[in-house]
C-alpha positions in Angstrom: 16.9 16.8 -42.6 13.7 14.9 -42.5 15.8 11.4 -42.2 17.6 12.7 -39.5 14.3 14.1 -37.5 12.5 10.9 -38.6 15.8 8.8 -37.0 15.8 10.9 -33.8 12.0 10.5 -33.3 12.8 6.7 -33.9 15.4 6.2 -31.4 13.8 8.2 -28.6 10.7 6.2 -29.3 12.8 2.7 -29.0 14.6 4.2 -25.9 11.7 5.0 -23.9 10.1 1.7 -25.3 12.7 0.0 -23.4 13.4 1.2 -19.9 11.8 0.3 -16.9 8.9 2.1 -15.7 9.0 4.2 -13.1 8.0 3.0 -9.4 5.5 5.3 -7.9 4.6 2.5 -5.1 4.9 4.4 -1.4 6.7 1.3 -0.6 10.4 1.2 -1.8 12.3 -1.7 -3.6 14.1 -2.2 -0.2 10.6 -3.2 1.2 10.8 -6.2 -1.0 14.6 -7.1 -0.4 15.1 -10.9 -0.3 17.7 -10.6 2.8 15.5 -10.3 6.1 18.4 -11.6 8.1 19.8 -14.9 9.0 17.9 -17.9 9.5 18.2 -18.0 13.3 16.7 -14.5 13.0 13.8 -16.0 11.1 13.3 -19.0 13.5 12.8 -17.2 16.5 10.2 -15.3 15.1 6.5 -15.9 13.9 7.0 -16.8 10.6 3.6 -15.5 8.9 4.5 -17.5 5.5 2.8 -14.9 3.0 5.1 -13.5 0.1 3.8 -9.9 0.4 5.6 -9.2 -3.1 3.2 -11.5 -4.9 0.6 -11.0 -2.7 -2.2 -10.0 -5.1 -4.4 -8.3 -1.6 -1.0 -6.4 -0.3 -0.1 -5.0 -3.8 -3.8 -3.6 -3.9 -3.3 -2.1 -0.3 -0.2 -0.8 -2.1 -1.5 0.8 -5.0 -4.5 2.6 -2.9 -2.2 4.0 -0.4 -0.5 5.8 -3.5 -3.9 6.6 -5.3 -5.9 7.8 -2.2 -7.9 10.9 -3.1 -7.8 14.4 -1.3 -10.8 15.9 -0.1 -11.5 19.6 0.9 -11.7 18.8 4.4 -8.3 19.0 6.2 -9.1 17.2 8.8 -10.2 14.6 7.1 -6.9 14.4 5.0 -4.7 14.3 7.7 -6.7 11.3 9.2 -6.2 9.5 5.7 -2.5 10.2 5.8 -2.7 8.3 9.5 -4.4 5.8 8.0 -1.8 5.2 5.0 0.9 5.2 7.3 -0.9 2.7 9.5 -1.2 0.5 6.2 2.5 1.0 5.4 3.2 -0.4 8.7 1.0 -3.6 8.6 2.8 -4.5 5.5 6.0 -3.6 6.7 5.4 -5.7 10.0 4.0 -8.9 7.7 6.9 -8.8 5.5 9.3 -9.0 8.6 7.2 -11.3 10.7 6.4 -9.2 13.4 3.5 -10.0 14.7 3.5 -7.2 17.8 4.3 -4.5 15.2 1.2 -6.2 12.7 -1.1 -5.9 15.6 0.1 -2.4 16.6 -0.4 -1.8 12.7 -4.0 -2.9 12.9 -5.0 -1.1 16.1 -3.4 2.3 14.3 -5.7 1.4 11.4 -8.8 0.8 13.2 -8.7 4.1 15.4 -8.0 6.3 12.4 -10.7 4.0 10.2 -13.2 5.1 12.7 -12.1 8.7 13.0 -12.6 8.8 9.1 -16.1 7.3 9.6 -16.7 10.3 12.0 -15.7 12.9 9.8 -17.6 11.1 6.7 -20.6 12.7 7.8 -19.5 16.6 6.9 -19.0 15.1 3.1 -20.8 15.6 0.3 -22.6 12.3 -1.5 -20.2 12.0 -4.4 -17.1 12.0 -1.9 -18.7 10.1 0.6 -18.9 7.5 -2.1 -15.7 7.5 -3.5 -13.8 7.1 0.3 -16.6 4.4 0.9 -15.3 2.3 -1.8 -11.6 3.0 -0.8 -12.3 1.7 2.9 -14.4 -1.2 1.6 -11.3 -2.2 -0.6 -8.7 -1.6 2.2 -10.7 -3.5 5.0 -11.4 -6.5 2.6 -8.2 -6.8 1.9 -7.2 -6.7 5.1 -9.5 -9.1 6.2 -8.3 -11.6 3.2 -4.2 -11.4 4.2 -5.7 -11.8 7.9 -7.2 -15.3 7.0 -4.4 -16.3 5.1 -2.0 -15.5 8.3 -1.9 -18.7 10.7 -3.0 -18.1 13.9 -5.2 -15.2 12.8 
């Protein structure tokens, strides 16, 4: 009986270690699809020449979107949700080489960022520091991505 139990546990451990890790990123696998249309579609767009899938800054933005903390202030949480959508749209637009979409997403991000800055005044010190760390990292990563894009 002990052997059967041991082999059962061994099989479960072996099979669980061999499986692929669950993707908890808010960006789906389709986001990273290599099929982005025909070559004629790509040539008509302004190509950003950035591989979002392999860009460390884009990966960090995606990670921060999924790990952003919740706060006691519902208005602040709503604005953070808006900020997250803006960031997702920004990454989608860059991946699709959509400069108009990228500009709209950046404007939406800036608008949410300014509202969050006003709402921060009501937070306690610890929450304010956590929020500030996230916001600084987001702005830094966006700045680095913008610096790598041509014509920025």
